[in-house]
C-alpha positions as CSV (number, residue, x, y, z in Angstrom):
1,M,3.3,31.8,8.5
2,N,4.7,31.2,11.9
3,L,7.2,33.4,13.8
4,K,10.1,31.1,13.2
5,T,9.6,31.2,9.4
6,M,9.2,35.0,9.4
7,L,12.4,35.6,11.4
8,G,14.3,33.1,9.3
9,A,13.2,34.8,6.1
10,I,14.3,38.2,7.5
11,V,17.7,36.8,8.5
12,I,18.2,35.2,5.1
13,A,17.4,38.4,3.4
14,V,19.9,40.3,5.5
15,L,22.6,37.7,5.0
16,L,22.0,37.7,1.2
17,F,22.1,41.5,1.1
18,F,25.4,41.7,2.9
19,G,26.8,38.8,0.9
20,I,26.1,40.7,-2.3
21,I,27.7,43.8,-0.9
22,F,30.8,41.9,0.1
23,A,30.9,40.2,-3.3
24,M,30.7,43.5,-5.1
25,A,33.3,45.1,-2.8
26,A,35.7,42.3,-3.7
27,S,36.3,43.8,-7.1
28,V,37.7,47.0,-5.4
29,S,40.3,45.5,-3.0
30,D,41.1,42.5,-0.7
31,M,39.4,40.2,-3.1
32,F,40.2,36.9,-1.3
33,G,39.0,38.1,2.2
34,R,35.8,39.7,0.9
35,L,34.9,36.8,-1.3
36,T,35.4,34.4,1.6
37,V,33.1,36.5,3.8
38,A,30.5,36.7,0.9
39,G,30.7,32.9,0.4
40,S,30.2,32.3,4.1
41,L,27.2,34.6,4.2
42,F,25.7,32.8,1.2
43,A,26.3,29.4,2.8
44,I,24.8,30.4,6.1
45,A,21.7,31.8,4.3
46,I,21.3,28.5,2.4
47,V,21.6,26.4,5.5
48,I,19.0,28.5,7.3
49,A,16.7,28.3,4.3
50,F,17.0,24.5,4.3
51,F,16.0,24.3,8.0
52,I,13.0,26.6,7.9
53,T,11.6,25.1,4.7
54,R,11.9,21.4,5.5
55,K,8.7,19.6,6.4
56,P,8.4,16.9,9.1
57,I,8.1,13.4,7.7
58,T,5.0,11.5,8.6
59,V,5.3,7.7,8.8
60,V,2.1,5.7,8.7
61,Q,2.3,2.1,9.8
62,K,-0.5,-0.3,9.1
63,L,-1.1,-3.7,10.6
64,E,-2.8,-6.3,8.6
65,V,-3.9,-9.5,10.4
66,S,-5.1,-12.7,8.9
67,G,-7.9,-13.4,11.4
68,D,-9.9,-11.9,14.3
69,M,-8.0,-10.3,17.1
70,K,-9.1,-10.0,20.7
71,A,-7.3,-8.4,23.6
72,V,-6.5,-10.6,26.5
73,Q,-5.6,-9.6,30.0
74,I,-1.9,-9.7,30.9
75,K,-1.3,-11.6,34.1
76,C,1.8,-11.9,36.3
77,P,3.3,-15.4,35.9
78,N,4.4,-15.2,39.6
79,C,1.2,-14.2,41.4
80,S,-1.4,-14.1,38.6
81,A,-2.2,-10.4,39.3
82,S,-3.5,-8.3,36.4
83,I,-1.0,-6.0,34.8
84,D,-1.8,-2.6,33.4
85,P,-0.9,-2.5,29.7
86,N,0.4,1.1,30.0
87,A,3.0,-0.1,32.5
88,I,4.8,-2.2,29.8
89,K,8.3,-0.8,29.0
90,I,10.3,-1.6,25.9
91,I,13.9,-2.4,26.8
92,S,16.3,-3.2,23.9
93,G,13.2,-4.0,21.7
94,V,11.7,-6.5,24.1
95,P,8.5,-5.6,26.1
96,Y,8.9,-6.1,29.9
97,A,6.3,-5.6,32.6
98,T,6.7,-5.3,36.4
99,C,4.0,-6.6,38.6
100,P,2.8,-3.8,41.0
101,Y,1.9,-6.4,43.7
102,C,4.8,-8.8,43.9
103,G,7.5,-6.8,42.0
104,H,8.3,-9.6,39.6
105,T,9.6,-8.4,36.2
106,F,8.9,-10.6,33.2
107,E,9.0,-10.5,29.4
108,V,5.6,-10.0,27.8
109,A,5.2,-12.6,25.1
110,E,2.4,-13.4,22.7
111,E,1.2,-16.9,23.1
112,P,0.6,-19.0,20.0
113,K,-3.1,-19.4,18.9
114,W,-3.0,-23.2,18.3
């Protein structure tokens, strides 16, 4: 159990304890005010419990291709210099590369196989 979970559990326990105390005290006097505070404490405890118990979602994407794949070198269309694949930036869903030699920016497109 990590520190965040332990601190969250302690805070939840304290909030629930004081929520119960305020709910029981509402029967004596100032019912509306104390029930409002008790309800708020319960709601905060529930929200904290939700955030410390949720698990991160893991998304696995698989690529299935119909034939053999081979990597080809990316070349600048202006000066034919080799482009580093790590230098490709995605802008609005479109891959762009900038040539480190001539400074030309171009869209990286997959050429058809036929």
